[in-house]
N, C-alpha and C positions, 0 to 999 in steps of 0.2 A: 514397803516390800510386800509382794504378794505371798499369801500364806498357802501352804499345801492344801488343796481342796480335800485331801484325805484326813486332815487333822480336825479335831473337835474345835468348836468355837472358843473353848476355855483354854486351848493350848495343850490339853492332855491327850496322849495317844489313845486310840480306840481300844476297848477291852479285848483281851485274848478270847478266842472262841473256847467255850467250856469243853472239857474232855468228856466223852461218853463213858460212864462207869461200866465195868465188866463184872457181872454177877459171879460170885464164887459158887462152884458146883457143890450140891448137898451130898452128904455121905451118911451111911447108916451108923457109923461110929463117931460120935462127936469128940471122943478122946484122942483120935488120931486124924487131925485135919490134913487134907492134901496140901502139898507144897504150893505156895503162892505162885501164880503165873507171873512171868517177867513183865515189867512195865512196857506198855506199847510205845514205841518211838513215835514222836510227833514231828512231822517235817517242819522245818523252820518257815516262818512266814516271810515271803519275799515281796519286795516292793514291785509294783507294776513297772514295765520297761519305760524308759523315758520316751517322750513324744518324738517322733521322727520329723525333722523339718521338711517342708515341702521341697520337692525336687524341681529341676528345670530352671533354677535361677543361677545365672553365671556366678562363679565364686567371687569375682571382683565387684559384684553388685549386692552382695548379701549384707544386710545391716550390721551383723556382728563385727565386720571389719571396721566400720566407723565407730561402733561402740568401744572396741578395743583401742582404737586410736584416741578416743576421748579419754578413756581411763588412763592410758599411758601419759597423755598430756597433762591431765589433772595431777598425776603423781609428780610431775616435774615442775609445775607452776607453783609460785608462792600464792598466798591468800589474795593479794590484790590482783594478780594475774588471773586466777580462777574466777574472781568476782567480775572482772572485765569481760572474760570470755562468756560467762553465763549471760550477762546482759546483752552482749553483742549477738550471741546466737539466738536469744529470744527476740531481739529486734529484727534479725534477718528472717526468722520464721514468721513473725507477725506481718512483715512488709516485704514479701519475696518479689522476685521479678524486677522489672525496670520501672523507675519513677523519675521522670524528668531527665535532664542530661546526665545525672549521676545519682545512684541510689545510696541510702544511708549505709547499707551493708558493704557497698564498695569502699566507702570511707573507712569502715572498720578493717577491711582487708589491708588498706594502706597503713593503718595504725598497728597492725598485729606484731610487727617486728619490735616496735617500741614498747608495746604493752606486755608481750609474752616472751620477749627475747628472741634474737635472730635464730638461735638454735631450735626454737619451738614454733617459729612463725609459719613454716610450711604446713605443719599439721593444723594449726589454728585456721589458716586460710582455707584449707581443704574442707574443714568442718563448716566454716562460714559459707562457702560456695554451696555446700550441700543443704544447709539450713535455708538458704535463699532460693533453693530450687532453680539455680541458674541454668538457663537453656543455652543452646549453642550460640545464639546471638549475644547473650550476656557474657558468656565465657570468652567469646572472640573480642568483645569490647575490653574486658579486663586484661586479656592477653596483649592486645595491641597497644593499650594505653599504660600498661603496668611496667614496673621495674623487672629486672631479670628474676628476682626472687618471687615476685607476684606471678610471673609467667610460669615459673616452675610449679607453683601451687595449682595453676590452671591445668597443667599437664598431668599432675598427680591426681587431680579430681576427675579427669575425663572418664575413667572406668566406672565411677560412681554415678555419673550424671548423663552420659551420652551413650546409649546402647548401640547406635548406628555409626556409620563411617563419616558422618557429616562434619566432624571436627578434625578430620585428617589434615586440612590445610595448616592447622596450628602445629601438628606434629612435624609436618614436612618443613615448615618454617624453622622450627627449633633445630632440626637436623642440619640445616644449612648454615647455622651459626658456628662460631669458634668457641662458644662458651661450653666447656665440657660438662658443667653441672646441668645446663639446659639440655644438652644432648642426652645425658644419662636419664633425665626425667622424661624425655620424649620416648624412651625405649621401654616404657612400662607395659602393663597388661593391655592398654588400649592399642598400642602399636602392634603388639603380638597378635591381636585379634583382627586388626583391620588393615595394617600397612601391606601394600602389595609386595611381591617377591623382589622386584627390582630395587625398590627403595630400601627394603629391609636388608638385603645383602650389602648394599653400599653403606648402610648405617653400621652394620657389623664391622666392615672394613674401616670405617671412620673411627670406631673405637680402637682398633688396632693401630691406626696411624697416630692417634692423639693420646694414646696411653690410658684410655678409659677401660677399667676392668670389664671384661665381657660378662661378669656375674650380674651386671646391672641390666642385661638384656633379658626381659621376661620371655619365657617360652623358647629360650635358645635351643635346648635339646630337641624339642618337638619340631621346630621350624627348620633346623639345620639337617635333621635326619632325611636321608635320601635326596639331598640337594646337590646333585653333581655339579651344577653350575657354580654354586658357592665353593665347592671343593676346588674347581678349576681356578677361580679368582684367588683363593687363598694360596694355592700352589704357585701361581704366577707371582704373587706378592712375596712369598718365601724365596723364590728363585732370585727375584730382583735384589732382595736384601743380602742374600748370600753372595751374589755377584759383586755387590758393592762392599763386601767385607763387613757387613753389619750383622749382628745376631738376629736370629728369628725369635720373635716373642713367644713365650710359653703359652700365652692365651691363643695365639694363632694355631699352635699345634693342638691345643685342646679342642678348638672349634673344628679343625680339620678332622680330628678323630671322630667327631660326631657324624661326619658325612661319609665315613668309610663304608658302612654297610651297603650304601647304594652305589659305591664306586668300585669297579673291578680292580684287583690288585695291579698296581703299576700303571694304571691309565687314569685319565681324567676325561669326563665328558666334554666334548667340544661343541656339540650342536647348540645353537642359540647363544653364542658367545656374547657376553656383555662387555662394554667398554668401560 
């Protein structure tokens, strides 16, 4: 553990600064000394402010997110699981990228469910992908060849590994599936940042069609705000359900409310209508 640079090497705190003595005024009559002056208040010593982290780094790419993920995973794993994860991450970091038809770290991704438990496998796989510094080509290979669980891990890892939109084909592929867990994973921070308006709107509607809670949609409030076309699509869907005698989902009303500031009362924008 790094020591505070302000501490002494022996672990003891630095000595307090000495107080300056205030001389007593002299008088002509020593038998009647003047009253002692009240003690001077010394302001408490305050520690320097903590270092400010550098700005300009997207929140989804900051290392503390992965550190927190590792800490939480370690707390859930048993000793053999932690030992396996330590060795697998060290191996991935020592031999990143692609090596032959399949890399050793890709084999560890396949093992993660058995070694760490299915409930912890997504987090373990994200850490492995990050340790291996998987680029878009490697992520695509793992996604195309992997199981649904391994595909989810790739989607969760995108914000940490791919700053640009080059991995969008993986997100779009996941959104075309009927696997609700895969769809939910596809709607994370990477999609919020890079998915175009047309595909994003239809992804929100797919959540409503399939019962996926809209809470999984990263950046929902920001992207829905002032989106009159999304409001129109939601209104049409609500009307269809009402006409069929079916209830309107609460999530639909929640998303519709997010678009209201950009939509005049009682109207919906019709220009550029999507199908």
